[in-house]
C-alpha positions, -999 to +999 in steps of 0.1 A: +277-275-150+303-247-148+337-253-133+340-230-103+369-223-080+363-230-043+375-201-022+383-206+015+377-180+043+401-150+046+434-157+064+453-128+080+490-132+089+520-111+097+548-104+072+584-101+085+612-107+060+647-094+058+668-116+036+680-105+002+664-127-025+633-149-021+614-149+012+584-172+017+554-152+030+528-180+026+540-217+024+527-238-005+496-258+001+492-289-020+466-284-047+457-249-035+463-214-050+470-185-027+447-156-036+459-123-021+432-096-015+452-071+006+486-064+021+505-037+039+543-035+037+567-010+053+605-010+046+632-001+071+654+010+042+654+016+005+646-017-012+630-031-044+604-058-039+585-081-062+558-108-055+564-143-071+545-176-074+572-200-061+609-192-059+622-183-093+587-190-106+562-166-122+562-129-114+529-118-099+539-081-098+563-057-113+594-045-095+583-019-069+607+004-051+602+014-015+622+042+001+634+041+037+603+040+060+582+038+028+553+015+024+523+004+004+488-009+013+469-021-018+435-038-013+409-050-036+376-068-030+382-098-052+419-103-057+452-085-063+470-117-076+472-154-070+498-181-071+497-212-093+483-243-075+507-259-050+532-229-051+543-207-023+538-169-022+573-153-023+584-117-016+617-111-033+639-083-019+667-066-037+687-062-005+688-074+031+664-048+044+636-055+070+602-054+054+572-059+077+534-057+076+505-080+071+486-099+044+451-111+038+447-141+015+425-171+007+433-207-001+416-216-034+409-250-049+412-245-087+382-254-109+383-289-123+395-291-159 
């Protein structure tokens, strides 16, 4: 029998962060991965952003620059990226600039080894 991940229903939540450095967007869930399928972000000022699995963990995206009032809205049917099991989804900001929007994600139970 194949080892298959169990994907929960979509969860939609607001994003509102403004601290320079690591900002938790989705808290860690024990034994679960956070699988992101879509997000929209708008920045109040020029800022570089990057998605991470856990604070100072694994980079999930490259560094992305947003101009003042700039934004992005990637979406994909399956997944854009996912955290490691039990790790929070972090949005790192290069400066203390308000970044707001929303995210769609699933909690995933990894396949058994």
